[in-house]
C-alpha positions in Angstrom: 8.3 -30.4 25.6 8.2 -28.3 22.4 10.7 -29.1 19.8 11.1 -25.9 17.4 13.5 -26.2 14.2 14.0 -23.1 12.2 15.1 -23.2 8.5 15.6 -26.7 8.4 13.5 -29.5 6.6 13.7 -32.5 8.7 11.4 -35.3 9.4 10.3 -36.5 13.0 10.5 -40.1 14.1 7.2 -40.8 12.8 8.1 -39.7 9.5 6.2 -36.3 9.7 7.8 -33.4 7.5 8.9 -30.2 8.8 7.3 -27.1 6.7 9.6 -25.2 5.1 9.5 -22.6 7.5 10.6 -24.7 10.5 7.3 -25.7 12.5 6.9 -29.4 12.0 3.2 -30.6 11.9 1.5 -29.5 15.0 4.4 -28.0 16.7 3.2 -24.4 16.2 -0.3 -24.8 17.3 0.9 -26.6 20.1 3.3 -23.8 21.1 0.5 -21.2 20.9 -1.7 -23.2 23.0 1.1 -23.0 25.9 0.2 -19.1 25.8 -3.0 -19.7 27.7 -5.3 -19.5 25.0 -8.8 -20.2 26.4 -12.5 -19.4 26.5 -15.2 -19.9 23.7 -13.0 -17.6 21.0 -9.9 -20.0 21.5 -10.4 -22.1 18.5 -10.4 -19.0 16.4 -7.5 -17.4 18.0 -5.3 -20.2 17.2 -7.0 -20.7 13.7 -5.9 -17.2 13.1 -2.4 -17.0 14.9 -1.5 -20.4 13.1 -2.4 -19.1 9.7 -1.0 -15.8 10.1 2.6 -17.2 11.6 2.9 -20.5 9.0 5.5 -19.1 6.6 6.1 -15.4 8.2 9.3 -13.8 8.0 10.6 -14.1 11.8 12.2 -11.2 13.5 15.8 -12.3 14.1 15.9 -12.5 17.7 13.0 -15.1 17.4 15.0 -17.1 15.2 17.9 -17.0 16.9 15.9 -18.3 20.2 14.3 -20.8 18.2 17.7 -22.1 16.6 18.8 -22.5 20.4 16.1 -24.6 21.4 16.2 -27.2 18.6 16.1 -30.6 20.3 16.5 -29.1 23.7 14.4 -27.6 26.3 13.6 -23.6 25.6 16.6 -21.5 26.2 16.3 -18.2 28.2 12.7 -16.4 28.1 10.8 -16.7 24.6 11.4 -13.0 22.8 8.1 -14.2 21.0 6.0 -14.2 23.8 5.4 -10.7 24.8 4.1 -9.9 21.2 2.2 -13.3 20.7 0.3 -12.5 23.9 -0.4 -9.0 22.5 -1.7 -10.6 19.3 -3.7 -13.0 21.2 -5.4 -10.0 23.0 -5.8 -8.3 19.7 -7.7 -11.5 18.2 -9.8 -12.0 21.0 -11.1 -8.5 21.3 -11.7 -8.3 17.1 -13.2 -11.6 16.9 -15.8 -10.9 19.5 -17.2 -7.5 18.0 -19.8 -7.4 15.1 -18.4 -7.1 11.3 -18.5 -3.1 11.4 -16.9 -2.7 14.6 -14.4 -5.4 13.6 -13.5 -3.8 10.3 -13.0 -0.3 12.1 -10.7 -1.9 14.8 -8.5 -3.5 12.0 -8.1 -0.2 10.0 -7.1 1.8 13.3 -4.6 -1.1 14.4 -3.3 -1.1 10.7 -2.8 2.8 11.3 -1.2 2.5 14.8 1.1 -0.2 13.7 2.3 1.7 10.6 3.0 4.9 13.0 4.6 2.8 15.6 6.8 1.1 12.6 8.2 4.5 11.6 8.7 5.7 15.1 10.6 2.6 15.8 12.9 2.9 12.6 13.4 6.6 13.3 15.2 5.8 16.7 18.0 4.5 14.8 20.7 7.3 13.9 23.8 6.8 11.5 27.1 6.5 13.5 30.5 5.3 14.2 31.4 2.5 16.0 34.4 2.7 18.4 36.8 1.3 16.0 35.4 3.5 13.2 33.2 1.5 11.3 30.0 3.0 10.2 26.8 1.5 12.1 23.2 2.5 13.1 22.9 3.3 16.9 19.7 3.1 18.7 18.9 6.0 20.6 17.2 4.5 23.3 19.1 1.2 24.0 22.6 2.2 22.4 22.3 -1.0 20.4 24.4 -1.1 17.2 23.6 -2.7 13.8 26.4 -2.7 11.4 25.8 -1.1 7.9 25.8 -3.7 5.4 26.0 -3.3 1.8 24.6 -7.0 0.8 21.0 -5.7 1.0 19.5 -2.5 -0.3 17.3 -2.4 2.8 18.8 -0.6 5.9 19.4 -2.7 8.8 16.9 -1.0 11.0 14.5 -1.8 8.8 15.5 -5.3 8.7 15.5 -5.3 12.5 11.9 -3.6 12.8 9.9 -4.8 10.0 9.3 -8.5 10.9 7.0 -7.8 13.7 5.1 -5.3 11.8 4.6 -7.8 8.8 3.3 -10.5 11.4 1.0 -8.3 13.1 -0.3 -7.1 9.5 -0.8 -11.1 8.8 -2.9 -11.2 11.8 -4.9 -8.5 10.9 -5.6 -10.3 7.5 -6.1 -13.4 9.1 -8.8 -11.6 11.6 -10.4 -9.8 8.7 -10.8 -12.7 6.7 -12.8 -14.7 9.8 -15.5 -11.8 8.8 -15.0 -12.3 5.2 -17.1 -10.3 2.8 -19.1 -9.2 5.9 -16.2 -7.5 7.3 -15.0 -5.7 4.0 -18.8 -4.7 3.2 -18.5 -2.8 6.8 -15.3 -1.5 6.2 -16.4 -0.1 2.9 -19.7 1.6 4.3 -17.9 2.9 7.1 -15.1 4.8 4.8 -18.0 6.0 2.4 -19.9 7.6 5.4 -16.8 9.1 6.8 
């Protein structure tokens, strides 16, 4: 059983401190192992995902799921799982190729995910709730987000951006695996094309 704590600094029964982002020592890695990460590249994938997720801002639905599981078995489906499985596949694919191909893949993923973020934010329209309050309404799902004045960032960006940032952190961690060789290959690719 994995016990996940979010936004709370606690210590476990053995005195091990939780990090300030909520995952206690070893819990994130143990959780990631439940995603069936196996094969010769498993350790590298775990390292990349652990590095990328440690301290990452979590999407609200992820944080809510984590808070609901504090000290309990998981409640409902984990909203992280689909996105994390996608990132496992990305890591597996990108880590298995040579530095030049890795650099190209990383740049293409970065561009594709940036376009996806723009598209996802554009799906939110300014609207009015049934009780006359301003809101943002999702065109496809009908979900409404309240318009807030306590932050200069529009609610749709606050909603959609955290997953994008986690994806970028994964790409940064994957490119660090290749280090200078990956960076050199990318520079050579940009110069030639």
